[in-house]
Each structure stands twice: as structure tokens, then as C-alpha cells.
C-alpha positions as CSV (number, residue, x, y, z in Angstrom):
1,M,0.0,-27.1,1.6
2,N,-3.2,-29.2,1.0
3,A,-5.2,-28.6,-1.7
4,I,-8.0,-26.6,-1.8
5,S,-12.1,-26.4,-3.4
6,H,-12.9,-24.2,-6.3
7,H,-15.7,-23.0,-4.0
8,A,-13.0,-22.5,-0.8
9,A,-10.5,-20.3,-3.7
10,L,-13.8,-17.8,-4.5
11,I,-14.1,-17.4,-0.7
12,Y,-10.1,-16.9,-0.3
13,V,-10.0,-14.1,-3.4
14,M,-12.9,-12.1,-1.7
15,V,-11.3,-12.7,2.0
16,V,-7.8,-11.6,0.3
17,V,-9.0,-8.5,-1.3
18,S,-11.2,-7.4,1.6
19,A,-8.3,-7.9,4.4
20,S,-6.1,-6.1,1.9
21,D,-6.2,-2.3,3.5
22,G,-5.7,-4.4,6.8
23,N,-10.2,-3.8,7.6
24,M,-12.6,-6.1,6.7
25,S,-15.8,-4.1,6.8
26,E,-18.8,-4.4,7.8
27,R,-20.4,-3.2,4.5
28,E,-17.6,-5.9,2.8
29,L,-18.4,-9.3,4.8
30,R,-22.0,-8.6,4.2
31,T,-20.9,-8.4,0.4
32,I,-19.1,-11.7,0.7
33,G,-21.9,-13.6,2.0
34,D,-24.2,-12.5,0.0
35,I,-22.8,-13.8,-2.9
36,V,-22.2,-17.2,-1.3
37,R,-26.0,-17.4,-0.9
38,T,-26.7,-16.1,-4.2
39,L,-24.7,-16.9,-7.1
40,P,-24.9,-20.2,-8.7
41,V,-21.6,-21.1,-8.5
42,F,-21.9,-21.7,-4.6
43,R,-24.9,-24.3,-5.3
44,E,-23.2,-27.2,-3.7
45,F,-21.5,-25.2,-1.2
46,D,-22.8,-24.9,2.1
47,E,-22.9,-21.8,3.3
48,R,-22.5,-22.4,7.2
49,R,-19.0,-23.5,6.4
50,L,-18.2,-20.0,5.3
51,L,-17.1,-18.6,8.1
52,A,-14.5,-21.5,8.8
53,V,-13.3,-20.9,4.9
54,S,-12.2,-17.6,5.5
55,Q,-10.9,-18.2,9.0
56,E,-8.4,-20.7,7.5
57,C,-7.3,-17.7,4.4
58,A,-7.2,-14.9,7.1
59,A,-4.3,-17.8,9.1
60,I,-2.4,-18.5,5.7
61,L,-2.3,-14.9,5.6
62,Q,-0.3,-14.3,8.7
63,E,1.9,-16.5,7.7
64,Q,5.1,-15.8,6.3
65,D,4.9,-15.4,2.5
66,G,1.4,-15.9,3.4
67,L,-0.2,-13.9,0.3
68,D,1.8,-15.9,-2.1
69,A,0.6,-19.4,-0.2
70,V,-3.1,-18.2,-0.5
71,L,-2.9,-17.0,-4.5
72,G,-0.8,-20.6,-5.3
73,L,-4.0,-22.0,-3.6
74,I,-6.3,-20.0,-5.8
75,K,-4.7,-20.9,-9.2
76,D,-4.2,-24.3,-8.3
77,A,-8.0,-24.7,-7.4
78,L,-9.7,-22.6,-10.0
79,P,-10.6,-24.6,-13.5
80,E,-10.2,-22.2,-16.4
81,P,-13.2,-21.1,-16.4
82,L,-14.2,-19.6,-12.8
83,R,-10.5,-17.5,-13.1
84,E,-12.6,-14.4,-14.6
85,T,-15.3,-15.4,-11.8
86,A,-13.1,-15.3,-9.5
87,Y,-11.3,-11.4,-10.8
88,W,-15.2,-10.3,-11.1
89,L,-15.4,-11.3,-7.4
90,A,-12.5,-9.5,-6.4
91,L,-13.9,-6.2,-7.9
92,E,-17.3,-6.6,-6.7
93,V,-15.7,-6.8,-2.9
94,A,-13.5,-3.8,-3.5
95,L,-15.9,-1.5,-5.2
96,T,-18.7,-2.5,-2.3
97,E,-16.9,0.5,-0.4
98,P,-17.4,4.0,-2.1
99,R,-13.4,4.3,-2.3
100,V,-11.4,1.2,-3.6
101,M,-7.9,1.7,-1.1
102,L,-4.5,1.7,-3.1
103,E,-4.0,-1.9,-1.5
104,E,-6.9,-3.5,-3.0
105,V,-6.1,-2.3,-6.3
106,R,-2.6,-4.3,-5.8
107,I,-4.2,-7.4,-4.7
108,I,-6.5,-7.6,-7.7
109,E,-3.9,-6.7,-10.1
110,L,-1.8,-9.5,-8.3
111,L,-4.6,-11.7,-8.5
112,R,-5.2,-10.8,-12.5
113,R,-1.7,-11.8,-13.1
114,S,-1.9,-14.9,-11.5
115,L,-4.6,-16.2,-12.4
116,E,-3.4,-15.1,-16.2
117,I,-6.3,-13.1,-16.6
118,D,-5.3,-10.9,-20.2
119,R,-5.8,-7.3,-19.7
120,L,-8.9,-7.1,-22.1
121,S,-10.7,-9.0,-20.1
122,A,-10.1,-8.0,-17.3
123,A,-10.6,-4.0,-18.2
124,A,-13.9,-5.3,-19.9
125,L,-14.6,-6.9,-16.2
126,D,-13.4,-3.7,-15.0
127,H,-15.4,-1.8,-16.7
128,A,-18.8,-4.0,-15.8
129,A,-18.2,-3.9,-12.5
130,E,-18.0,0.2,-12.2
131,A,-20.5,0.5,-14.3
132,R,-22.6,-1.6,-11.5
133,Y,-21.8,0.9,-8.9
134,R,-22.1,3.9,-10.6
135,T,-24.2,6.6,-9.4
136,P,-25.6,10.2,-10.9
């Protein structure tokens, strides 16, 4: 498997979470696009490549042991400072929908372990993300 850029790795994170329940909703796709357009980490990324990068990830996921391959590519491509960013992006995509599916929770936990994010940091990011989407 070829190495990917940190931009691609972050997009792969979002695609993996969105696709985990078997349905990439319009809302999730819109969230991914908005994140790529607005988050400072994507300033150097050509957003016209978003679809191609997403399709690359989806193709790998279709292969045998595709999820393990994608997780490995993500981990290898992300420097330490971007690993919590990746985890936060996973939460953002999952929380886009009113109900987080069990498959998404499972993928987020796999990402946390793969990226070696400690439970305390993950809990803080979880709490912040949930607070962002909380409604009365």
C-alpha cells in the first residue's frame, strides 16, 4: 500500500466513519465538504480532490482487510499533533446525524486505539463534541 498525505488521512477518517453504517448520508457528505473548505489544516489541500480521495478510501475499504489497511494508512500518515484532530473529525462526522449508530461508535473506538489517543484525551474530545451538538 502506498503512503498517503496527512490531508488524505484526515479525509479517510471522515469517510470511514461516514461509511461505517453502510450509508454515507447527504448531511455527512456536506459536513465533510464544509470541514475541508474551512479547517486550517486543509489550507494547502485542493478541495477539488476531495471526491477522488474519498473514492480511493472507499475502494480500499471494499478490499479484504480494507478497514485494517485504511487504519494503517491513516496512522502512518498522521504526525502526532494531528492525531487528536483526526479523532475530533471522526466525532464531528458521527454527530452530524441526530443518532450515532453503533457501527460509528465502534469505528471511532478503533481509530482511538489505532492513533494511540489516551482515554482521558478522548473523553475530553467526546465531551466537547457532544456539547457542540447539544440542543435544549
